[in-house]
N, C-alpha and C positions, 0 to 999 in steps of 0.2 A: 464117317468119316469129314474132315475139316480141312482135305486139300489150301485153304489157303490161310489158314491159321501154321501149317507147316512148312507152305511154302514165305512164310514173314521169319518163322525165323531160322529157316535156310538162312531169306535172304541174308539177316542178320549175320551169321556165320559167316556167310564168306566173304561178308566186312574187315568183318577180323583175322579172317584168314588169309582175304588179299592184301590185307595192310602188315600182314604176320612177312608175306613171303619176300614184299615191298623190303621192309625192314631189315630182314635174313639180305637179303641182295646188296641192300648197300653195305652193310658188316655194321647195321648200327649195336645198335646198346645188347648183348644175350637178352637180361635179366625182361625189359620193355616188349620186345618178341615173342620171349616165353607168353608173358601175360595174355597177347593178342592170340597167338595158339590156346589159350585153358578155355579163352571167353569163344572160341568157334568150336570148340569139341564140347563146351557146355552147352550151345545154344543146338548143337547138331543135336547130340541127344536128347533135348530136351521137348525138339521137335518131331518123333512121335508121338509124346505125350501130346500135343496140338494136333496133331493130323489123327486121335482118337475122341478131341476133346477135357482127356482127364487133367488134374487138376496139375500142375508144374509149380514140382515145389521149390519154394525158396536155399534153395542150398547150390554150393558150389560145389560139391563132396559127386567125384565121375561114378566111382561106385555105386554111391546111395540111386541117383540119376541111371544106371546102366541096371541094380536090381530092379526098377521098374519095366524098367522095356528089353531085358536077358529075352525071356517069346521071341522081341523081335529081329533081331540081332547076338551074333553069337562072336564074345574072341577069348582067343584060345589063352593063355596063361601070361605071356611076351607083353597082347598088347594090354591084359588085365594090369600089368606090376606099367603098363606105361602111363594107363587111366592113370597110376596114384602118383606117379611121375608131374604129371600133368594135372597134377594135382596140386601137386605142393609147391607151383609154380606161383599158383593163384595167391598162397599164404604167405611165402615166402619173399615173393619176387614184387606185391603189389605195393608193401606194408617197408619202411625203412629196418632191418637188422645189423643190429653190431656183428661187426667182420662177416656180410654178407661177401661169400659171390658171385660172382656171374653166373649162371648154365652155361655148361663148357660149349663151347657154338658145335660139336658133332651131335652132341645130344639135341641140339636143337634144333639140328637139321632129321635129326632123324622121327623127330614129336610133327616136323613141318613134312614129312615124306606121309608118318603115318595119319599125320593130320588129313592133307591133301585127297587118300586116297578114301576115307569113312567120307569124305562131303562126299564124294562117288559113290560110293556105296551105299549109302544113305538115300541118297536120288532115288537110286534104282529099287531099293527094297518101298518105296514112297510111290514108285512111280511118275516121278516130279522132270519134268527135263527141264536141267540145270542152265542152259541157254535164256529160261526165263527169272530170273535169281541173278544174275550175272554185268 
């Protein structure tokens, strides 16, 4: 097991997550906040692969990453739907799109809460003290 590699991924995830929290708290553009949340969740999921010294796929598709780690963490159907929504943030919010609307603040708040809970859950599963990461 490679705890140090997992910690590196989780540290980067925390940077994105804490940035998203700050952006949300000051009512910054929800598209930017959403992209930060996507990167946070992506890195949290990839930390499982890093922990086991497995190849980290070069994808931003969260369900694809989840398929490789579902023996480590389980998501219910609502959480899987959130993973789809969060993946769409990377695709739809990172690049200019004609007539694109910002993600609703309530939706971003739901994803933020999910992401915070996921961070704690991942740290617990991997037995990593999150105090060492932040």
